C-alpha positions as CSV (number, residue, x, y, z in Angstrom):
1,M,-39.9,-17.5,25.8
2,L,-36.1,-17.1,27.3
3,R,-34.9,-18.5,23.5
4,G,-37.0,-16.1,21.8
5,H,-36.0,-13.3,23.4
6,I,-32.0,-14.8,23.5
7,V,-32.3,-15.2,19.5
8,V,-33.5,-11.5,19.2
9,S,-30.6,-10.2,21.2
10,V,-28.3,-11.6,19.0
11,V,-29.6,-10.6,15.9
12,L,-29.7,-6.9,17.5
13,V,-25.9,-7.0,18.6
14,G,-25.0,-8.4,15.4
15,A,-26.8,-5.8,13.7
16,A,-25.2,-2.9,16.2
17,V,-21.8,-4.4,15.0
18,L,-22.8,-4.3,11.8
19,V,-23.6,-1.1,11.4
20,L,-20.2,0.2,13.7
21,L,-18.1,-1.4,11.2
22,S,-19.4,0.1,8.5
23,A,-19.9,3.7,10.2
24,M,-16.0,2.7,9.8
25,V,-15.8,3.7,6.9
26,L,-16.5,7.4,7.3
27,V,-15.1,7.9,10.6
28,P,-11.3,9.0,10.0
29,P,-8.7,7.2,12.3
30,Y,-8.0,9.2,15.9
31,S,-5.2,7.2,16.8
32,M,-3.5,5.1,15.9
33,A,-5.0,2.0,17.5
34,M,-8.1,2.7,15.4
35,F,-6.4,2.1,12.2
36,P,-6.4,-1.4,11.4
37,L,-10.4,-1.4,11.9
38,V,-10.5,1.9,9.8
39,V,-8.6,0.2,7.1
40,G,-10.2,-3.2,7.0
41,A,-13.4,-1.5,7.3
42,T,-13.1,0.4,4.4
43,E,-11.1,-2.1,2.5
44,L,-13.5,-4.8,3.4
45,S,-16.7,-3.0,2.8
46,P,-18.2,-5.0,-0.1
47,L,-18.0,-8.0,2.5
48,L,-19.7,-5.2,4.9
49,L,-21.9,-4.6,2.3
50,L,-22.9,-8.6,2.1
51,L,-23.6,-8.9,5.3
52,D,-25.5,-6.0,6.3
53,L,-28.0,-7.7,3.2
54,I,-28.6,-10.5,4.8
55,W,-28.4,-9.3,8.2
56,C,-31.4,-7.4,7.0
57,V,-33.2,-10.6,6.0
58,V,-32.4,-12.1,9.4
59,A,-34.0,-9.6,11.1
60,N,-36.7,-8.7,9.2
61,R,-37.9,-12.6,9.6
62,T,-37.1,-12.4,13.5
63,L,-38.4,-9.1,15.0
64,R,-41.7,-10.1,13.7
65,G,-43.8,-8.8,16.2
66,H,-41.8,-6.1,17.2
67,H,-43.0,-3.2,16.2
68,V,-40.4,-0.6,17.0
69,L,-37.6,-2.4,17.2
70,R,-37.8,-4.2,13.6
71,P,-38.7,-1.2,11.8
72,S,-35.5,1.1,13.2
73,T,-33.4,-2.1,12.8
74,M,-33.8,-2.5,9.0
75,V,-33.4,1.6,8.8
76,L,-30.1,1.1,9.6
77,L,-28.7,-1.9,8.7
78,G,-30.2,0.1,5.3
79,I,-28.0,2.9,6.3
80,A,-25.1,1.0,7.0
81,A,-25.4,-1.1,3.4
82,V,-25.9,2.1,1.5
83,V,-22.6,3.3,3.6
84,A,-20.3,0.2,2.7
85,V,-21.3,-0.2,-0.8
86,R,-19.7,3.4,-1.4
87,P,-16.1,2.3,-1.9
88,L,-17.4,-0.2,-4.4
89,T,-18.9,2.1,-6.9
90,Q,-16.1,4.0,-6.4
91,F,-13.6,1.2,-7.9
92,T,-15.0,0.7,-11.5
93,R,-14.2,4.3,-11.7
94,V,-10.6,4.4,-10.7
95,A,-10.1,1.1,-12.1
96,A,-11.2,2.7,-15.8
97,T,-9.0,6.1,-15.0
98,A,-5.7,3.6,-14.0
99,S,-6.7,1.9,-17.4
100,A,-6.9,4.9,-19.6
101,Q,-3.3,6.1,-17.7
102,L,-1.3,2.9,-18.2
103,G,-2.5,2.8,-21.8
104,T,-3.4,-0.9,-21.8
105,E,-5.7,-2.3,-24.3
106,L,-6.9,-5.2,-21.4
107,A,-10.7,-4.7,-20.0
108,P,-9.7,-2.6,-16.5
109,P,-9.5,-4.6,-13.3
110,R,-12.5,-6.0,-11.7
111,Y,-13.3,-6.2,-7.8
112,S,-13.3,-10.1,-7.0
113,L,-15.1,-11.5,-4.1
114,I,-13.4,-14.3,-4.4
115,T,-10.1,-12.7,-4.4
116,A,-11.4,-10.9,-1.0
117,L,-12.6,-14.1,0.4
118,S,-9.0,-15.9,-0.7
119,G,-6.4,-13.2,-1.4
120,L,-4.4,-12.8,-4.2
121,P,-3.0,-15.5,-6.6
122,R,0.6,-16.7,-4.9
123,G,1.5,-19.5,-6.6
124,R,2.3,-22.8,-4.8
125,D,5.9,-23.4,-6.6
126,V,7.2,-19.8,-5.6
127,T,10.6,-20.6,-3.5
128,E,11.4,-18.1,-0.4
129,R,15.0,-17.4,1.0
130,R,16.2,-15.6,3.6
131,I,19.3,-13.5,3.4
132,A,21.2,-12.1,6.2
133,Y,23.5,-9.6,6.2
134,A,25.0,-6.3,7.5
135,A,24.7,-2.3,7.1
136,A,28.2,-0.8,6.9
137,N,28.3,-0.4,10.6
138,G,27.9,-4.0,11.2
139,A,23.6,-4.1,12.4
140,P,22.4,-6.7,11.3
141,L,20.0,-6.8,7.9
142,A,17.6,-9.4,6.2
143,M,16.3,-9.6,3.1
144,K,13.8,-11.9,1.6
145,L,13.7,-13.5,-2.1
146,Y,11.0,-14.8,-3.9
147,A,11.1,-16.4,-7.3
148,L,10.1,-19.3,-9.4
149,P,11.7,-22.0,-8.9
150,E,13.5,-21.9,-12.8
151,H,16.9,-20.3,-12.5
152,A,16.4,-17.4,-14.9
153,L,17.3,-13.6,-15.5
154,R,14.1,-12.2,-14.7
155,P,12.8,-9.2,-13.8
156,T,13.0,-7.7,-10.9
157,V,11.0,-5.9,-7.9
158,V,12.9,-4.7,-5.4
159,V,10.5,-4.1,-2.4
160,I,11.0,-1.3,0.3
161,Y,8.6,-1.4,3.3
162,G,7.1,1.1,5.4
163,G,6.5,2.0,8.7
164,A,7.9,5.5,9.4
165,W,10.9,4.6,9.4
166,R,10.5,3.4,12.5
167,T,9.7,-0.4,12.2
168,G,8.6,-2.7,9.9
169,D,10.6,-5.7,8.1
170,A,11.0,-7.6,4.7
171,T,8.0,-9.5,5.3
172,Q,5.5,-6.8,4.9
173,G,3.2,-7.2,2.1
174,E,4.0,-10.8,1.7
175,D,1.2,-11.6,-0.5
176,V,2.1,-9.3,-3.0
177,S,6.0,-10.3,-3.4
178,R,5.0,-14.0,-3.6
179,A,2.0,-13.2,-6.2
180,L,4.4,-10.9,-8.1
181,A,7.0,-14.1,-8.2
182,A,4.5,-16.2,-9.4
183,R,3.9,-13.9,-12.3
184,G,7.5,-14.6,-13.3
185,F,9.5,-11.5,-11.5
186,T,12.3,-12.3,-9.4
187,V,11.4,-10.2,-5.9
188,A,13.3,-8.7,-3.3
189,A,12.4,-7.4,0.1
190,I,15.2,-5.4,1.5
191,D,15.8,-3.9,5.0
192,Y,17.4,-1.0,6.4
193,R,18.1,0.2,10.0
194,H,15.1,2.5,11.8
195,S,15.1,5.4,13.5
196,P,15.6,6.7,16.4
197,G,18.6,4.4,16.4
198,F,19.5,5.9,13.5
199,H,18.7,9.0,11.5
200,Y,19.0,10.0,8.0
201,P,20.9,9.0,6.4
202,A,21.3,5.8,7.7
203,H,18.0,4.7,6.1
204,L,19.0,5.5,2.7
205,D,22.5,4.1,2.6
206,D,21.2,1.1,3.5
207,V,19.1,1.0,0.6
208,R,21.8,1.3,-1.2
209,H,23.6,-1.1,0.3
210,S,21.1,-3.4,-0.6
211,L,21.0,-2.9,-4.2
212,A,24.8,-3.2,-4.5
213,L,24.1,-6.4,-3.1
214,L,21.5,-7.2,-5.4
215,R,23.7,-6.5,-8.5
216,D,26.8,-8.5,-6.9
217,S,24.7,-11.2,-6.7
218,A,22.6,-10.9,-10.0
219,D,23.7,-13.9,-11.4
220,A,23.2,-16.1,-8.6
221,W,20.1,-15.0,-7.4
222,G,18.4,-14.2,-11.0
223,I,17.9,-10.9,-11.0
224,D,17.8,-8.6,-14.4
225,V,20.0,-5.7,-13.0
226,H,19.1,-3.8,-16.6
227,R,15.1,-4.7,-16.0
228,M,14.6,-3.5,-12.0
229,A,12.2,-1.8,-10.5
230,L,11.8,0.0,-7.0
231,L,8.6,-0.5,-4.9
232,G,8.1,1.3,-1.8
233,R,5.4,1.7,0.7
234,S,5.4,4.6,2.7
235,A,8.5,5.3,4.7
236,G,9.6,2.9,1.9
237,G,8.0,4.8,-1.3
238,H,9.9,7.8,0.2
239,L,13.4,5.7,0.1
240,A,12.8,4.6,-3.2
241,E,12.2,8.0,-4.7
242,L,15.1,9.1,-3.0
243,A,17.2,6.2,-4.3
244,A,16.4,6.4,-7.7
245,Y,16.0,10.4,-8.1
246,S,18.8,11.8,-5.8
247,P,22.2,12.8,-7.8
248,G,24.4,9.4,-8.1
249,G,21.1,7.4,-7.6
250,D,20.6,4.0,-8.9
251,P,19.9,3.3,-12.1
252,V,16.0,1.8,-11.9
253,K,13.9,1.0,-14.8
254,A,11.3,2.4,-12.8
255,V,9.4,3.7,-9.3
256,I,6.6,2.4,-7.8
257,A,5.6,4.7,-4.6
258,L,2.5,4.0,-2.0
259,Y,1.6,7.0,-0.3
260,A,4.9,8.6,0.2
261,P,6.3,11.2,1.8
262,Y,7.5,14.1,-1.0
263,D,8.0,17.3,0.4
264,L,9.6,16.8,4.0
265,V,9.4,20.5,5.4
266,Q,5.6,21.2,4.0
267,G,5.0,17.7,5.0
268,Y,6.5,19.0,9.2
269,R,4.4,21.9,8.4
270,D,0.9,21.0,6.7
271,L,-0.1,18.5,9.2
272,P,-3.1,16.2,8.1
273,S,-6.2,16.0,10.8
274,P,-6.8,13.9,13.0
275,D,-2.9,13.2,13.0
276,P,-2.9,10.3,14.3
277,I,0.6,8.8,13.9
278,K,1.7,12.3,15.2
279,V,3.9,13.2,12.1
280,R,6.2,16.1,13.4
281,E,7.4,13.3,16.5
282,V,8.3,11.0,13.6
283,L,10.1,13.8,11.0
284,H,11.9,14.6,14.2
285,D,13.0,11.2,15.0
286,F,14.0,10.2,11.4
287,L,16.0,13.7,11.0
288,D,17.0,14.5,14.8
289,G,15.5,17.9,14.3
290,T,13.2,20.5,12.7
291,P,12.8,22.6,9.4
292,D,13.4,25.3,11.7
293,D,17.1,24.2,12.9
294,R,17.5,21.7,10.0
295,L,16.1,22.9,7.1
296,A,19.2,22.3,4.7
297,L,18.5,18.7,5.7
298,F,15.5,18.1,5.9
299,K,15.0,19.6,1.4
300,A,18.1,17.2,1.2
301,A,15.8,14.1,2.3
302,S,13.2,15.2,0.2
303,P,12.5,13.8,-3.0
304,A,10.8,17.2,-3.9
305,T,14.4,18.3,-4.4
306,Y,15.4,16.4,-7.0
307,V,12.6,16.1,-9.3
308,R,14.1,17.0,-12.9
309,A,13.9,15.5,-16.7
310,G,15.4,12.4,-17.5
311,L,13.8,10.6,-13.9
312,P,12.7,6.8,-14.0
313,P,8.8,6.4,-15.0
314,T,7.1,6.4,-11.8
315,L,4.1,4.8,-11.0
316,L,2.3,7.0,-7.2
317,L,-0.7,5.3,-5.3
318,F,-2.4,7.2,-2.7
319,G,-5.9,7.2,-0.9
320,G,-8.1,10.3,-0.8
321,K,-8.5,9.8,2.7
322,D,-4.9,9.5,3.9
323,H,-4.2,10.9,7.4
324,V,-0.2,9.7,7.8
325,I,0.5,11.6,4.1
326,K,-1.8,14.1,2.6
327,P,-3.3,13.7,-0.6
328,A,-2.2,16.6,-1.7
329,F,1.5,16.0,-1.2
330,N,1.0,13.0,-3.8
331,R,-0.7,15.3,-6.4
332,D,2.1,17.7,-6.1
333,A,4.4,15.1,-6.6
334,A,2.4,14.3,-9.7
335,S,2.2,17.4,-11.4
336,A,6.3,18.3,-10.7
337,L,7.1,15.4,-12.2
338,R,4.7,15.8,-15.3
339,A,5.6,19.7,-15.2
340,V,9.7,17.9,-16.7
341,R,8.0,15.6,-18.7
342,V,8.8,12.6,-16.2
343,P,6.6,9.9,-17.2
344,V,4.2,9.1,-14.3
345,V,1.0,7.3,-13.3
346,A,-0.8,8.8,-10.7
347,I,-3.9,7.1,-9.2
348,E,-6.0,8.1,-5.9
349,L,-8.2,5.8,-4.5
350,P,-11.1,8.6,-3.4
351,W,-11.7,6.0,-0.6
352,A,-8.8,5.0,0.9
353,E,-6.8,5.3,4.3
354,H,-2.8,5.0,4.7
355,G,-2.2,1.7,4.1
356,F,-4.7,0.3,2.0
357,D,-2.6,-2.4,0.1
358,L,-1.9,-3.9,3.3
359,A,-5.5,-5.5,4.2
360,P,-5.5,-9.0,1.9
361,G,-7.6,-8.9,-0.8
362,G,-9.4,-5.6,-0.3
363,L,-10.9,-3.0,-2.6
364,G,-7.3,-1.6,-2.7
365,S,-4.9,-4.4,-2.3
366,Q,-6.9,-6.0,-5.5
367,L,-6.6,-2.4,-7.7
368,A,-3.2,-1.7,-6.4
369,F,-1.6,-4.9,-7.8
370,A,-3.5,-4.9,-10.6
371,V,-2.3,-1.4,-11.6
372,I,1.4,-2.6,-10.2
373,T,1.4,-6.0,-12.6
374,D,0.5,-3.6,-15.7
375,F,2.9,-1.2,-14.8
376,L,6.0,-3.3,-14.0
377,D,4.8,-5.3,-17.8
378,R,4.5,-1.9,-19.6
379,E,8.1,-0.6,-18.0
380,L,10.3,-3.8,-17.4
381,G,8.7,-6.2,-20.5
382,P,8.5,-9.5,-21.0
383,R,8.4,-12.3,-18.0
384,R,9.4,-16.3,-17.9
385,V,6.6,-17.5,-15.9
386,S,7.0,-21.2,-15.0
387,A,5.2,-23.7,-17.3
388,S,3.6,-25.8,-14.6
389,R,1.8,-22.8,-12.9
């Protein structure tokens, strides 16, 4: 009898946990502490769907004879499964839209349960190298290089991490960096100083310094300076756009910005709701002021200021439920770039929150990687891949 009560309790607790996790697909992050839970549950929702269905079978068998608990538990798990399946149904539509915008002849990317469980293909022969260097004021920086072992000049992706200009390092999104290297790119994940200890333009100065170092060391590090793209997440996407768009910017073949700030004045005045990261505090730390007292600096630090004809082709990836960078801002960026005939691919993931691609093997991670590689192949041209891979 006691054992039966324990089994029933375990089933009920398991059902409650699954229902709660599935509900996270619908709930916005009211605090930064909630962010990993919301992003993880949403991006891994196909796995939650599978668990919901399995637990339905378990509950149906275990709760026989419980005339109230059994049907109520089944109903709740059924609702949880319906909630969890929605992002997966949206994946197919967004993948088709992405393929159409890219003009690829390949079939749209498909969600893979194997990738969800094992992560992106990383390639066993990718080499990694940490390189210490310094900012102009002597502050220590560190970049990471990823490449196949055979020395050759390869199309290069420069990765700029995000973290509200306050935190982060070159290891962010390492699974993507390794997977890109396995596909024949040289990947350089660079570093920069952080706020509030340093204010803009120190971050951009460090990005430009890093790019100059890459160009100076191109032959030794296998970097094809004529086939270089910038890839940045969040604050890193903002810095990538500034580095490529602003006057005297670095000559690159393409820019990839994931959920990046675009117009900092608008971002300060039009806040997300809820606002878990406290956007105004972040921007104050970054620019040491507000638009009321430093309007010119806010505009100078906004990629929106520099949109004009002749900019490099740009890929924008962003979530439709982003509560850090409102999705409307990236829609505005895409419209502005198209208005001046800059080639732009803008993909909105309607289910996704800020940082969606950082959940390994998740819906957003799989779709973003497929779109990024197709875009890089289109803009940077052929890659040389190891024959032994």
